[in-house]
C-alpha positions in Angstrom: -25.6 -13.4 -15.8 -26.8 -9.6 -16.0 -30.4 -8.6 -15.2 -32.8 -8.5 -18.1 -36.1 -6.7 -17.9 -39.4 -8.8 -18.2 -39.9 -8.3 -22.0 -36.4 -9.7 -22.5 -37.0 -12.6 -20.3 -40.2 -13.4 -22.3 -38.3 -13.1 -25.5 -35.6 -15.4 -24.1 -38.3 -18.1 -23.2 -39.9 -17.8 -26.6 -36.5 -18.1 -28.5 -35.7 -21.3 -26.3 -38.6 -23.2 -27.8 -38.0 -22.0 -31.5 -34.3 -21.4 -32.1 -32.3 -24.3 -33.3 -28.6 -25.1 -32.1 -26.4 -23.7 -35.0 -23.5 -26.1 -34.5 -22.0 -28.9 -33.1 -23.2 -32.3 -32.0 -26.8 -31.2 -31.4 -27.0 -28.9 -34.7 -30.5 -28.4 -35.9 -32.2 -29.4 -32.4 -34.4 -26.8 -30.7 -32.5 -25.4 -28.0 -35.0 -26.4 -25.2 -34.4 -30.0 -26.5 -30.9 -29.9 -25.8 -29.6 -32.4 -23.1 -28.6 -31.1 -19.6 -25.2 -32.9 -19.8 -24.5 -30.7 -23.0 -25.3 -27.5 -21.2 -23.2 -28.6 -18.1 -20.2 -29.0 -20.5 -20.8 -25.4 -21.8 -20.9 -24.3 -18.2 -17.7 -25.8 -17.7 -16.1 -24.7 -20.8 -17.8 -21.4 -21.2 -20.8 -20.4 -23.1 -20.6 -18.9 -26.5 -20.6 -15.1 -26.9 -23.7 -13.2 -27.8 -27.2 -14.0 -27.9 -26.6 -17.7 -28.2 -24.5 -17.8 -25.0 -27.1 -15.8 -23.1 -29.9 -18.4 -24.4 -27.8 -21.4 -23.4 -26.9 -20.1 -20.1 -30.7 -19.2 -19.5 -31.5 -22.9 -20.5 -28.8 -24.3 -18.3 -30.4 -22.3 -15.4 -34.1 -23.4 -16.2 -33.0 -27.0 -16.4 -30.9 -27.0 -13.3 -33.9 -25.7 -11.3 -36.3 -28.1 -12.8 -38.3 -25.4 -14.7 -38.5 -27.1 -18.1 -42.3 -27.3 -17.6 -42.5 -23.6 -18.5 -40.8 -24.3 -21.8 -43.3 -27.2 -22.5 -46.1 -24.8 -21.7 -44.7 -22.2 -24.3 -44.3 -24.9 -26.9 -48.0 -25.9 -26.5 -49.1 -22.3 -26.8 -47.1 -22.0 -29.9 -48.7 -25.3 -31.5 -52.2 -23.9 -30.6 -51.8 -20.4 -32.3 
């Protein structure tokens, strides 16, 4: 995955907690709620092109490294706005 500046990284984290999966078995689910096995499947088959692919690959890395707590914290902040 290419290097992103810090503002893009913040935007990615925010989008992972608000954007819904546009297709497939988990259509309509917020991206950060997708199960890890689904992301592993994408890793093996290839992530989609474009923004969605970047988001799903980022989510895969977050879950792989046990960093879901970051997304939960962002979700909490969004609820308190």
